[in-house]
N, C-alpha and C positions, 0 to 999 in steps of 0.2 A: 363567696367567701367560706362560707360554710365548707364546701367541696375541698377548697384550697387546705384550709385547717386541717381536715379530714387526712389527706394525703402527708402533710408534713408530719403529721402526729404517727402515722404509719410507719414513715421514713425513719423518724427519731427512733421509735421502738425498734427497728431494724438495725439502726445504727448502734444504738444502744447493746442492743445483743452481741455486735461485732466486738464493741470494744469491751465488753465485759468477757468475752473470748480473749482478751488482750492482743486482738488484731485488727489495726486501723486500716482502711482501705486506702489504695494508693490512686492518688487523682493525678488524669492524664487528658490533656486535649489532644483533639487529634493528630498534630504535628509532635508531641509530646509521645503518642502512640508510636507513629511511625519512627521517630528517633529510637526508641526503645526498642523496637523491634531490629532496627540495623545493628544495632550494639550486641543484641543478645540471642536472635535467631540463630538456632544449629546450624542450619542449612547455609547462612550466608557466612558463618565462620568458618566452614567447611571450604565456602568459594573462596573467602579470604585466603585461606592457607595454599588453595591453588596457585592464587596471584603470588604468593611468597615463593611457592614452589618455581614459578616463572622467572622471579627475581633470580633466585639462586642458579636456577638453570644457564641464566646469562653469566654469572660469575663463573660457572663450570667452563662455558665455552670461551671466555676470555683467559680462563689459565691456561689453555692449550696453547696461545701465543706467548706465555712467559716462559723463562728459563726453567727447564726439568732438570733437576739435581738428584741424585741418588747415590748411596753409599753402599758399600757391600764387603763383607769379610767371609771368607772362605778358608777353613782350615779342615784339611781331610786324611784320614790313612788308605792308604792304597793297598788294603790289606792281600789282594792278588794283584801285584805289578804288573801291569800290559807291558808285554814284550814285541820287540820287532826284528825281522830278518835282515841280515848282511851279507852279502857275498863272501863267501870262502876266503877270496883273494886278499881282503883285507887283513886276514890274521896268517897269512903265509909267513913261515920260519924255516930257513931250509936248515935250522940246527934243531928243529922241533920235530922228531916222528912222529908226533901225534896230531900235527897241523891238518886241520881239514882239508879234505881234497877237494881242488879248483873243480868249479863249476856247481857247488853246494853252498847253501845257505844256514848261515850260524846265528841261532835265537840270541837276541842281546836284549837287555833290561835298561832302558832308558829313562824309566819313570822312579822317582824317589819314591821312598816309602812313605814320607810326609810331604805333604805341600800345605801351602798358605798364600793366600793371595787377599791384600787389602786395597779396594779401589774407590775411587769416586769419579762418576760419570756426570757429564753437562752436557745438554743439548740447548740449544736455540734455534727456534723456527725463523728464518731469515724471510722466506717468501711463501704463502698458500694462497693462492685466488679464492678458494672453496672457504678459506679460514675467514679471509675478509669480508665475504658475502655471508656467511655462517655468522658472525657479530652484528650484521644488520638485522639478519633473520629473526636472531633470538631477542633484541629490542623492539622487534615488532611483535613477535610473539607475547613478550611482557606488556605490551600494549594492548594485544588482542584478550589477554588476560585481565587487565584492568577494566576493559569495556564489557567483559562477560560479567564481572562483579557489580558492575554500574548497573547492568541488565537485570541482575537478582535482585539489585535494591528496589528497583523501579517495581518490579514484581511483587517486592514484599509490600511498597507502598501501596500499590493497587490493591491488594488483599487486605491490608489493614484498614484503607479507606473503606471499603466496603463493607467490612465487619463493623468498623467503628458507626457508620451509617445504619448499619442493620441494629444496633443496640440504641441508638437514638431515635430510631422509628418506633421502636417496641415499646421504649420509655414514655413516649407521648400516648400510645396506644393504652398504656397502663394508667396513666394519669387519667385521659378520657374514660377507661372504664370506671375509676373509681368516682369520677363524677356521674356517669350514668348510674351506677347502683346507688349514690346517695339522693340523686333525683327521683329513681322507681321506688325506691325504700320510702321516700317521702310521701309518694304519691299513694302508695300501698297503704300507709299510715292512714291518709286522708280518706282514702276510699273505704277503709274499716272503720273509720268514725262515720261515714256517709250511711254505711250499712247499718250500723247499730241505731241512728237517726230515722233507719227508714227511707233513705232516700236513694241507696245504692242497692244492687241484690248482691247476694253472696256470690255469684257467677262471676260478677265484676272482680270482687277480691279475688276469688279463685285464679283468673285470669293473670291479675297481675302478680300473684306468687308465682305462677309458672314461668311468669316472663322473669321475676327476680330469679328465681333459682337457676335458669338458664343463663342469665347473666353472671352470676356465680362461678357457674363452670366454665363458663368462656374468660374469666378472671383467672381461674386456675390455669387453664390451657396457656393463655399469655403469659402468665408468672413463668411457667416451665420453656416458653418460648423465649422468655426474656433470658432466663438462666441459659439457655444452649446458645442463644447469640454473644452471651457475656464470654462462654467459654470459647465459642469460636474466635471471639477477639482474642482472648489470652494465648489460644494456640498461635495464630497469626503474628502476635507480639513476641512470643516467647516466655510467656508469663506463666509461673508455676498454676495450677488450676484451682488449689488453696488459695491463692493470694486474692484479696478481696479488692476491685478496682471501682474506681467513680470517675465517670467521665464529665468535663468541665464544659465542654461545647455544648450549644443548643441549638436545635433544629433550626429555628427560625434567623439563627445567624450565616446557617450556609447559605453561598451565593452561586448562583450558576451565570457564568459568564455567556451572554449569547453572541458575543464576537465569535466566537471558536465555532461556530455552526458554520460559516464559511471564513476559514483562516485566510489571512493575505500574507503572501510572499512564504508561503508553506515551503520548505525546504527538508528534502528528505533526509538530509543528515541529521535533522532533528531527532530522527528515531532512531534509537540505539542499535535495532536490528541493523539498518542501512549503515551505519558507522562500521558495526561489527563487519558485516561483508567487505566493505572498503579493504577493512585490515586485513581478511582473510585475502582477498585480492593482491595487497601488496607482499602477503607471506608467498603466494603462489608465484609471483613475478621473481621473487628472490630465491625461491626453490628452482625455477628454472636458469636462473643465472648461475647459480650452486653447481647445477649438473654440467652447464658449458664449461664452469671453472676446472672442472675435472681433466679436462684435456691440457691444462697449463702444467709446466714443471714447477717443483717444488723445491726449495733449498733450503739445507739445515746446517748448523755451525756445530760439530760435535767435537769433544775432548775427552782424555781419560787421564786420570792421575793415579797414580799408587805404589805399592810395593808388594814383592812377593819372596818368598822363601821355600827352600827344599832341603831334605836330608833324609838317610835312612835311619835316622836317630830324631826320636820328636824333640829332645834339648837341642838340635840344630836350628827347628823351626821356632821353638821358644825364645832361643836368643836373638834378640832385636839386632846384633851386630851383623848376623846372617841375611837381614832383610835386604830385599835391591829393588833400587827406587826406577819407576819407569814414567813416562810421559806421552801425550798424545794428543794433537789437536789438528783439525781438518774440516773439510768442507765436503758436504753430501748433496748432489743434485740428483732429484728422481724425474726422471721423464718418461711420460705413458707412452708406450707405444702401439700395445694393441690387447685389447681386453676382451677380446669375442664379442663386440659390438653391444657391450654392456650398457655403456656410459648413453650411448647411442638411442637404445629401449626406454633409458631413464629420462633423456629430454623429450621423447615422443609423450612418455606419460605427463612430465611436468607440463607439457604444451596442452595438453587435451586438459588437464586438471584446469589450468588458468582459463581456457576458452569456457569450461562450465561455471566458473566463478562470474565469468562476466555475463554468461548467460543468465545467472541468478540476479543479477541486477535488474532485469527486463520482468522478470516473475516478481520480485519483490515490490517494485514500484506497481505493479498492477494490483498486488496483494493490498499495498496501502491505501492506494487510491480507493479501493472498494471497501476498505476497512473506514476511511476518511466518510464516506457517502453512508455507508450502514449507521454510525457511529451519530453523524449529525442526524439522520433520518429517526434513528432512535430515540434522541432527546429532543426533537421536535415533536414527534409523536407523544411522548411521554411527558412534555409539557402541556402539550393541548388536552391530553388527559387530566392531568391534575389540575388544569384549571376547570376543566366541564366536572370533576370529582369534587372540587371545593365548591362550585356553585351547587351541587345536589346536595353537598352536605349542609349548605346553609340553608336550602330548601326544606329539608328533611327536619332539621332542629326548629324551623319555624313552623312548619306542620304540625309535630310533636308539641309546640308549645301551643298552638291554636286549639288542637284536638283535648290537651289537658283543661284548658281553660273552659272549653266549650261543655267537657264532662263536669266539670266541676259546677258550673252556671245550670246543669240539668238540661241544654240544647244538645248535648252530644252523647254518643252512646261509648260505653267502655270498649267496645270492639275498635272503634276509631282509634283511641288511644292505645290500644295494644298494637294495632297494625302500624300506626306512626313509628311507635318505639322500634319495632320490628325493622321498618324503613330506613329508620334514623343508624340502627346500629350497623346495618349494610352499607348505608351512606359511608358511615366512619370508618368500615374496612376498606372499602374501596377506595378512599381517599388517601388513606395510609398506605395501602398496595401502590397507588400511582404515585406517592411520594417517594417511596423507597425506590420505585422503578426509574424514578427520574433522578435520583441520586445516583444509580448504579448507571445511568447512561451517561450522566456527567463524569464519572470517572472512566468510564470505556471512552467517552471523546476525549478527554485531556489526554488518555494513553497513545489514542490514535495520531493525536496532533503533537506527539513529544513534547507536551508541556507537564506531563505527570514526571516530576524529578523528586527523588528521594534528597532531602535537603540535608 
């Protein structure tokens, strides 16, 4: 009870200093930490931007199949008017002695000094096999981008979970160190009194003082480790390092689902990596179809409408009464005939890319199987080690308790107490290391089975 009061008092002083600075700690459970990270991690924001880019890309491709309408206005000064040649026979005049001789050519200016043209053009794609397949590919690409975002979210959930568990374990270690300090300080005080009464030796007091000093140094190291683990958690969450955080979950509340050691009805598609590969295969198939569609003809509907004007004086162009109306509507059929075998080689490349994608499924399945076996074995070993270290901790605590009683009753040595305290701290360190390993193995197995999802 005294140990708990001391720890609460220390925390109260620490929190008091925080509030005195005008900064209250933010409280987070594990799920709240993950949710915060999903909203605030800069890397995830960039990934979501890529997803939005993919959506915009779909709209860009779809726009190619909609009517394309453009308007233009062209007004120019032909400051050097282009001339053409006409045969001299066009200018033969028997009454004109200066008429050009037959067989020669006479330069003639046909281009007006000023021209103007106002036109609206419209084009509508009627059929393009590659465009139709491109629309499907664009939607599939959007789905791939969404799954890539989901993969990034799962990775963030994994990183935050591991960092969160690290803080929980270090927090428990801090609490235990506080209890050890209180217990050892009490024992040192009692031994000093025994020394003053001639029951204990000064060597006994010095040994305990050395132990107490070493424990204080260990506490300082643990405090720094605690700060580092909190800073890592803040980084994984996307929290500013200056922001104070407080974890609301308790270590004893964390459950390990043993049924995941041998998952039933495991589906490879539960793994986001497998689902992404399936989408990549679909894209490769669509790319192959798109290459083959290049042999199909394309049909377009085109139209033009506008006005034109010309004259050797600018006023003739600027006068709207001199503008002439024109219009055109027609169809255009483009039939590929020979492209130097370019599409043939493109199809070969697309076939090989699709084949490689299918090979990837076999490799990925083998990798997932191995990862499942490794993760299950790691968790099994970690839990076995945790049970052994828990038993060792209980035995070490009992040995330390008995050694203290024996020493106080004069039937045991101070050296036994010191050794027992050393063994107890080592057992505590091993226990929390095993607990951390078990928690990390738990997260790894959840990821391996595809059950670690960012909610």
